LOZA-328012 format. One record per residue: residue in one letter; x, y, z of N, C-alpha, C in turn. Coordinates in steps of 0.001 Angstrom, whole numbers, plus 500000, padded with zeros to 6 digits. Atoms other than C-alpha are relative to their C-alpha. Layout:
// residues N
AXYZXYZXYZ
...
//
This chain:
// residues 110
M500917501057499643956512973398524901498875499882498981
S501023500088501031954656973504521641499723498544499655
R500389501354500401952980970493520089501107499298499201
G498934500591500798956020969958517887501128499406500828
G498939500500499133958277969198520859499778498557500382
S500077501383499559959026965748522130499331499934501366
Q500739500097498745956480964918524810500814499263501059
H499187500767499054958809962387526409501079500888500620
R498938499110499520961573964972526686499442501058500946
I500606498963499168959270967640528120499569499420501342
R500368500650498734957861965221530703501241499727500848
G498755500240499283961419964289531620500534501251500670
L499557498731499416962271967938532195499156500372501213
F500866499731498848959246968400534440500344499078501168
E499707500960498934960053965234536383501350500282500658
R498682499677499447963697966203536784499926501245500885
A500159498777499205962717969675538006499284499698501314
L500751500311498788960204968236540477500747499036500910
G499143500841499188962814965765541664500968500807500850
N499137499091499244964854968734542891499276500396501285
E500609499726498701964193969251546594499500501434500138
K500398498591499902963983973041546219498782500314499132
L501105499716500913961486972905543345498774499125500243
R501091500943499753959310970070544647498759500692500566
N501129499276499410957123972568546521499572501204499176
S500350498888500877956775974940543573498606499782499398
V501376500127500465953055975362542981499903500319498513
I500069499612501414953599977095539644500533498903499087
L499450501102500793955713974201538369498989498861499884
W501028501051500035953041971651539321498840500414499095
R501120499531500813950338973790537726500348499997498507
C499557500031501404952354974130534514500011498569499469
Y499940501407500398952883970367534401498586499464499734
I501391500437500187949148969695534835499411500615498736
T500505499312501190948287972281532197500611499438498730
Y499347500601501159950841970811529805499319498684499634
E500603501307500287949342967338530148498596500119499435
I501377499842500483945809968597529568499961500666498632
N500150499173501203946287971235526870500918499620498851
V499048500283501076949371970153524940500056498508499699
A499875501441500207949801966407525457498637499338499820
G501341500577500138946044965798525630499834498717500787
N500027501209499186946462963237528399499406500317501377
P500616499644498721943923963956531158500246498991501119
S499724500980498938944636960696533012501376500248500617
A498686499639499454948303961717533363499882501265500843
A500212498769499232947167965159534523499368499681501346
R500639500434498751945008963438537140501040499458500977
R498932500556499146947993961476538486500912501110500526
I499123498893499606950135964611538540499303500884501029
F500761499192499053947384966518540327500076499412501406
F499961500617498686947282964010543169501404500052500615
R498631499828499498951075964116543460500205501437500476
A499820498580499683950924967922543493499343500370501326
I500656499632498747948386968202546289500634499280501191
H499249500662498935950453965724548276501223500828500387
E498796499197499744953553967924547923499675501412500473
C500377498615499665951753971286548247498552500030500510
P501394500143499544948649970576550363499304501297500374
R500618498743499583948058974202551365499723500948498832
S500193499127501155947869975598547830498560499910499487
K501381499951500456944314976603547075499920499950498471
K499990499997501476945211977177543414500080498579499442
L499896501389500459946226973530542991498683499256500193
W501266500675499736943041972279544596498936500457499004
L500984499493500954940947974541542373500276499497498589
D499672500585501305942821973272539311499383498615499860
G500619501323500030941577969829540242498534500072499616
F501415499848500324938003971036540064499782500562498608
L500270499287501247938251973358537102500574499323498761
K499361500593501170940629971495534815499763498499499877
L500122501461500025939995967878535787498589499507500293
H501358500436499658936244967827536393499451498960499035
T500464501023500940935765965684533276500665498652500260
V499250501232499734938303963100534501499646499418501363
L500307500454498649937406962943538196498527499635500118
T501384500396499771934264961148539328499343500976500974
A500735499134499072931556962936541296500410499700501438
K499563500390498653932658960987544379501365500599500311
E498672499419499791936269962125543935499915501508500191
L500176498556499853935170965737543483499414500341501368
S500597499791498689933025965499546594501027499774501110
D498949500274499015935914963956548550501033501127500043
L499051498890500055938261966706547366499442501230500694
Q500632498846499361935799969357548478500002499822501518
E500005500263498556935539967715551900501391500171500605
V498632499851499511939320967548552301500394501473500019
M499719498563500026939590971200551266499371500689501205
R500688499415498853937053972098553920500747499658501291
D499240500410498814939022970102556523501308500772500135
K498743499252499991942211971945555530499776501505500088
E500400498602499921940321975235555819500369500792498748
L499836499339501293940780976035552138498588500296499487
N501409499703500243937395977682551900499757500555498607
L500438499511501299935569978352548669498925501053500218
R501013498944499876933417981412548121498652499562499477
T501240500507500553930820979447546243500027498478500038
D500086501449500019929619975886546119500648499484498718
I499260500521501152931825973846543803499058499462498922
Y500948500514500985928792972302542145499443501122499123
E500407498854500808927748975771540999501037500285498920
I498937499792500981931118976140539283499917498958498897
L500096501067500994930741972771537572498780500179499112
L501191499747500798927206973596536457500208501163499041
Q499710498848500834928403976918535114500855499587498797
D499178500500501094931069975117533034499169499220498999
E500845500794500888928466972729531628499091500895499160
I500883499071500722926182975624530671500764500697498877
Q499189499298501005929023977365528802500342499101498825
L499691500917501109929686974243526722498844499966499082
//
């Protein structure tokens, strides 16, 4: 999955894998796809779309929800981040710290 590979082909492989009924609920596969779009393909808007598909398929995965905050905070609006936090709270996916503290911490490190 290096930068030299065909992005279209790699996306096709991810989509084909996620089209499989047994793999559709694979949190690690969704997370890899999101990471690929952000880090390799450099397409945060595609990662955003994939993220929303992922949380629809795997709504109980705290790791996926946190990826939305940590990896997509530059793409998602403050309203979307706030809505995501509220939905997480409703689903009882509790955070140990306030999400805004995490976002502020990321901004300080930049």
